[in-house]
Every structure is written in C-alpha cells, then in structure tokens.
N, CA and C of each residue as an Amber inpcrd file, in Angstrom:
protein
   258
 -95.6330000-152.8240000-159.4490000 -95.9110000-151.4350000-159.1970000
 -96.5240000-151.3930000-157.7710000 -96.0620000-150.4030000-157.0060000
 -96.6900000-150.1490000-155.6650000 -97.2580000-148.7230000-155.5820000
 -98.4510000-148.6100000-155.1530000 -99.1120000-147.2930000-154.9700000
 -99.5130000-147.1440000-153.5260000 -99.0360000-146.1020000-152.9330000
 -99.3230000-145.8170000-151.4580000-100.2980000-144.6810000-151.4500000
-101.3160000-144.9010000-150.5330000-102.3610000-143.7610000-150.2820000
-102.5460000-143.7190000-148.8190000-102.6700000-142.5230000-148.3630000
-102.8690000-142.2490000-146.9570000-104.0540000-141.3100000-146.6900000
-104.3900000-141.2610000-145.4630000-105.2920000-140.2000000-144.8990000
-106.6340000-140.0640000-145.7580000-107.4180000-141.0680000-145.6550000
-108.7010000-141.0420000-146.3390000-109.7230000-140.2530000-145.5630000
-109.6320000-140.4000000-144.2770000-110.5180000-139.5730000-143.3390000
-111.9960000-139.6570000-143.7400000-112.5270000-140.8300000-144.0920000
-113.9020000-141.0150000-144.3900000-114.4130000-140.3970000-145.7100000
-113.5290000-140.2140000-146.6660000-113.9720000-139.6220000-147.9290000
-113.7220000-140.6510000-148.9600000-114.6680000-141.4830000-149.2200000
-114.5700000-142.6040000-150.1150000-114.6460000-142.1150000-151.5680000
-115.3620000-141.0620000-151.8700000-115.3700000-140.5030000-153.2290000
-113.9530000-140.0880000-153.7060000-113.3390000-139.3220000-152.8420000
-111.9130000-139.0680000-153.2040000-111.0260000-140.1510000-153.3010000
-111.1950000-141.2350000-152.4550000-110.4040000-142.4150000-152.4460000
-110.5570000-143.0720000-153.7570000-111.7650000-143.2790000-154.2860000
-112.0600000-143.9320000-155.5450000-111.4380000-143.0900000-156.6540000
-111.5150000-141.7970000-156.6080000-110.9090000-140.8980000-157.6330000
-109.4240000-141.1600000-157.6780000-108.7450000-141.2170000-156.5160000
-107.3490000-141.5160000-156.5660000-107.0460000-142.9200000-157.1370000
-107.7660000-143.9100000-156.7760000-107.5470000-145.2270000-157.2800000
-107.7790000-145.2390000-158.7920000-108.8140000-144.6000000-159.2720000
-109.0760000-144.5980000-160.7110000-107.8900000-143.8310000-161.4090000
-107.4670000-142.7100000-160.8650000-106.3770000-141.9770000-161.5050000
-105.0980000-142.8230000-161.5360000-104.8870000-143.6610000-160.5300000
-103.7240000-144.5160000-160.5190000-103.8880000-145.8060000-161.3390000
-105.0170000-145.9690000-161.9340000-105.2880000-147.1590000-162.7460000
-105.4990000-148.4420000-161.9960000-105.9360000-148.2770000-160.7660000
-106.1190000-149.5350000-159.8880000-107.5390000-150.0140000-159.9070000
-108.5410000-149.1610000-160.1800000-109.8900000-149.5760000-160.2700000
-110.5560000-148.9050000-161.4750000-111.7070000-149.6430000-161.9100000
-112.4670000-149.0860000-163.0210000-113.5580000-148.0370000-162.5130000
-114.4250000-147.6810000-163.4090000-115.4740000-146.6990000-163.1310000
-116.4690000-147.2110000-161.9840000-116.5140000-148.5360000-161.8170000
-117.4200000-149.2010000-160.7360000-116.5880000-149.5380000-159.5280000
-115.3850000-149.1020000-159.4690000-114.4660000-149.3220000-158.2820000
-114.1770000-150.8060000-158.1580000-114.0160000-151.5320000-159.2340000
-113.5960000-152.9390000-159.2660000-112.0780000-152.8270000-159.6410000
-111.3310000-153.8030000-159.0320000-109.8250000-153.8930000-159.1820000
-109.4780000-154.0790000-160.6370000-108.6420000-153.2180000-161.1280000
-108.0820000-153.4280000-162.5470000-106.5480000-153.2540000-162.4450000
-105.9780000-153.3600000-161.2460000-104.5600000-153.1390000-161.0770000
-103.6770000-154.3830000-161.2910000-104.3300000-155.4290000-161.7040000
-103.4570000-156.6580000-162.0140000-102.6610000-157.0430000-160.7690000
-101.3000000-157.1220000-161.0070000-100.3770000-157.5770000-159.9030000
 -99.8530000-156.3580000-159.0600000-100.4910000-155.2730000-159.2620000
 -99.9770000-154.0920000-158.5050000-100.2400000-154.2550000-156.9430000
 -99.5350000-153.4540000-156.1310000 -99.7370000-153.5160000-154.6810000
-100.2580000-152.0960000-154.3460000-101.3490000-152.0650000-153.5990000
-101.8460000-150.8610000-152.9840000-101.5960000-150.9090000-151.5210000
-100.9350000-149.8560000-151.0430000-100.7020000-149.7120000-149.5610000
-101.5170000-148.5820000-149.0670000-102.4090000-148.8050000-148.2140000
-103.2290000-147.7360000-147.6040000-102.6270000-147.5000000-146.2660000
-102.0520000-146.3670000-146.0900000-101.1700000-145.9460000-144.8720000
-101.9170000-145.5160000-143.7080000-103.2120000-145.8540000-143.5570000
-103.9140000-145.5070000-142.3730000-104.7440000-144.2890000-142.4000000
-105.3730000-143.9120000-141.3300000-106.2780000-142.7650000-141.1950000
-107.4560000-142.8880000-142.1470000-108.0240000-144.0350000-142.1660000
-109.2950000-144.2810000-142.9410000-110.4390000-143.5230000-142.2050000
-110.3390000-143.5180000-140.8520000-111.4320000-142.9800000-140.0680000
-111.3330000-141.4370000-139.7260000-112.4140000-140.9350000-139.2420000
-112.4870000-139.5630000-138.7750000-112.6990000-138.5110000-139.7960000
-113.5040000-137.5750000-139.5220000-113.7420000-136.3720000-140.2550000
-114.8240000-136.5120000-141.3550000-114.7420000-137.4980000-142.2480000
-115.6940000-137.6350000-143.3270000-116.8580000-138.5350000-143.0280000
-117.9170000-138.4570000-143.8220000-119.0800000-139.2130000-143.6440000
-119.1630000-140.6430000-144.2030000-118.0820000-141.0360000-144.9030000
-118.0910000-142.3080000-145.6040000-117.0870000-143.3550000-145.1260000
-116.9520000-143.3540000-143.7520000-115.9930000-144.3340000-143.1580000
-116.3000000-145.7210000-143.4560000-117.5940000-146.1290000-143.3150000
-118.0090000-147.4660000-143.6480000-117.7530000-147.8410000-145.0560000
-118.0170000-146.9280000-145.9330000-117.7990000-147.1880000-147.3200000
-116.3150000-147.4430000-147.7110000-115.4590000-146.6070000-147.0360000
-113.9570000-146.7800000-147.2010000-113.5700000-148.1560000-146.7440000
-114.0750000-148.5310000-145.5340000-113.6860000-149.7950000-145.0530000
-114.1530000-150.9570000-145.8510000-115.4350000-150.8610000-146.3910000
-115.9830000-151.8510000-147.1770000-115.2340000-151.9960000-148.5390000
-114.8750000-150.8770000-149.0900000-114.1630000-150.8140000-150.3800000
-112.7940000-151.5210000-150.1150000-112.0440000-151.2420000-149.1310000
-110.7250000-151.7430000-148.8140000-110.8540000-153.2910000-148.6430000
-111.8810000-153.7460000-148.0000000-112.1020000-155.1610000-147.6920000
-112.3130000-155.9130000-149.0820000-113.1900000-155.2750000-149.9370000
-113.5330000-155.9230000-151.2070000-112.3210000-155.8400000-152.1180000
-111.5530000-154.7700000-152.1820000-110.3460000-154.6310000-152.9880000
-109.2750000-155.6760000-152.6130000-109.1320000-155.9660000-151.2560000
-108.2480000-156.9600000-150.8060000-108.4870000-158.3150000-151.5620000
-109.7430000-158.7740000-151.5730000-110.0880000-160.0090000-152.2040000
-109.8850000-159.9310000-153.7050000-110.3810000-158.8390000-154.3590000
-110.2850000-158.8010000-155.8400000-108.7960000-158.6980000-156.2630000
-107.9720000-157.9190000-155.5300000-106.5850000-157.8070000-155.8860000
-105.8520000-159.2130000-155.7770000-106.1720000-159.8740000-154.6950000
-105.4850000-161.2030000-154.5080000-105.8760000-162.0880000-155.5200000
-107.1080000-162.0240000-156.0690000-107.6090000-162.9630000-157.1510000
-106.8400000-162.6460000-158.4670000-106.4510000-161.3720000-158.6340000
-105.8100000-160.9260000-159.8530000-104.2220000-160.9730000-159.7360000
-103.7330000-161.4530000-158.6350000-102.2670000-161.4560000-158.4940000
-101.6910000-160.3320000-157.7800000-102.5300000-159.3540000-157.3740000
-102.1120000-158.1570000-156.7040000-102.3140000-158.3100000-155.1840000
-102.2130000-157.1130000-154.4990000-102.2570000-157.1860000-153.0940000
-102.7060000-155.7470000-152.5740000-103.5260000-155.7130000-151.5700000
-103.9320000-154.5510000-150.8450000-103.4370000-154.7500000-149.4270000
-102.5410000-153.8610000-148.9890000-102.0230000-153.8120000-147.5800000
-102.6120000-152.6130000-146.8290000-103.2700000-152.9200000-145.7130000
-103.7770000-151.7930000-144.8850000-103.0370000-151.6590000-143.6040000
-102.6200000-150.4250000-143.2430000-101.9070000-150.1530000-142.0790000
-102.7330000-149.3720000-141.0980000-102.4730000-149.3260000-139.8630000
-103.0950000-148.5690000-138.9240000-102.5200000-147.2170000-138.8430000
-103.3220000-146.1770000-138.8720000-102.8130000-144.7780000-138.7110000
-103.1540000-144.3360000-137.2860000-102.6710000-143.1650000-136.9740000
-102.8580000-142.6410000-135.6690000-104.3050000-142.4610000-135.2870000
-105.2120000-142.1800000-136.2610000-106.6060000-142.0830000-136.0400000
-107.2230000-143.3830000-135.6700000-106.8560000-144.5180000-136.2890000
-107.3530000-145.7940000-135.9240000-106.9420000-146.1280000-134.5230000
-105.6360000-145.9030000-134.1310000-105.1380000-146.2120000-132.8500000
-105.7940000-145.3650000-131.8180000-105.9640000-144.0770000-132.0630000
-106.6280000-143.2130000-131.0620000-108.1360000-143.6220000-130.8670000
-108.7520000-144.0690000-131.9050000-110.2410000-144.5440000-131.8030000
-110.1840000-145.8430000-130.9120000-109.2180000-146.7360000-131.2080000
-109.1980000-148.0550000-130.4460000-108.8940000-147.7460000-129.0040000
-108.1310000-146.7760000-128.6850000-107.7960000-146.4490000-127.2880000
-108.8790000-145.6070000-126.6130000-109.8760000-145.2000000-127.3430000
-110.9080000-144.3730000-126.7430000-110.6640000-142.9920000-126.6560000
C-alpha cells in the first residue's frame, strides 16, 4: 500500500493526524504501517511553526519504516527549492 501526503507547511500536528487516520502511526507517532510506503510530496517548510518537528518526524519514520519492511520517501517541493535558492 502506498500513501502520498503533500504540503505539510510546518503543521506537524495535522501531519500526525493524517498518518494516524491512514494507519501508518500509532498515538505516539511510531510507525505501525508495516510494509506500507509513505511518500511525502514536499512543501514541509513555510507557514507553520512546527517545521523542525515535521523534519524530525520524517527522519525518524524513515528508520522505523525501513526496520518494519516499509519505506518513507521524501520529495522536494517548490517551498524547499525556493528556500534553498534564497
């Protein structure tokens, strides 16, 4: 199963809610998706106050998913590219 999520814009609370609804994480935001693939389509940054939390969660979920036979794929969105370009 593949789940795609885009445009987090620094709202980690909403991101966790989406992941829980999709059955990919538990109440403590630990990976429960087994061999599922999560694709985060970019725009993690800008607008919201929880950018660091979003990035840390994605980094942690990459390791947890891999250990469970799943995968987390992160793509660059236009907001990441614009920030990198200054």
